[in-house]
C-alpha positions, 0 to 999 in steps of 0.5 A: 299455229306458229308465230310466223303464221300468226303474224301473217294471218294478222297482217292479212286481217284473219280474225282467227289469228287475232283471236289466237293472238289475244288468247296467247298474249292477253294475260302477259299484257295484262299482268305487265299493266298491273305491275306498272299501273298498280290496278286492274282498270288501268291494266285493262286499259293498257291491254286494250291500248296494246291490242288496238295498236297491235291491230292497227300497226301489225303491218309495220312489224318487220320481223327483226325482233321477236313478236314478244319484244315488239309487243312489249314495246307497244305495251311499254308505250301504252303504259308511258302514255297512260302515266303522262295522261295522269301527270304522275298521279298516285296509284293504289294497289289495294284492289290488286292485292284483294284480287291477287291469288298469288299470296295464298298461305302455306301450311308450313308458315304461321299466320303471323309470317303470312301477314308479314310477307303480305305486308312486305310485298305491299311495301315493295309493290308500292315502292315499285310504283314510285319508280320513275317510268324510265326505270320502272319499265326496264325493272319489271321486264327484267325482274318480273318478266325475266327478259334478257338485257338485250331484249330489254334494250330492243324493247326500249330501243336503246343500247344494251349498256343503257338498258343494264344501267336503268335496271341497275339504277331501278334496283338501287332506287328501290332499295333506298325506297324500302330500306327504312321499312326493312331496317325497322323490320329486322331490328325491331322485335 
């Protein structure tokens, strides 16, 4: 089923189209939620909110942008709503790190190296969670989802230059947040 057929099917209320949509995009939305919120429960909430809002507002999708652009916009709004409800509450990545399968060890590395890599990853992930939402979303869309700046601008409903500035400022903030750790790590043995 092509993207256009999927959209038309969803607009007409075809359950199979929604099922295919869910199967195709659930991991993308969930992973975006994990990276934004830092824990599986919140990511599941983001996924649920995004799917509900997609179902509710698919008739308003005009096709001026790609479906994924529109979907990321809905997911970004769900993330921002969740953050507003929490009033800036802290999130923990502990559960995410326990369930993550990305940090599997490689036989070329000494176990000590793997431990240092996991520690570095945790420092960076914690720092990303500390970024203000206005910078965290464009940073994640660019650096993790690998979207072009123009698509980020479309998702955020802002100018291309503003999207680039937000990504750049997020990188600078992130660098400041992790600089003490990495200065100590490189100069302290």
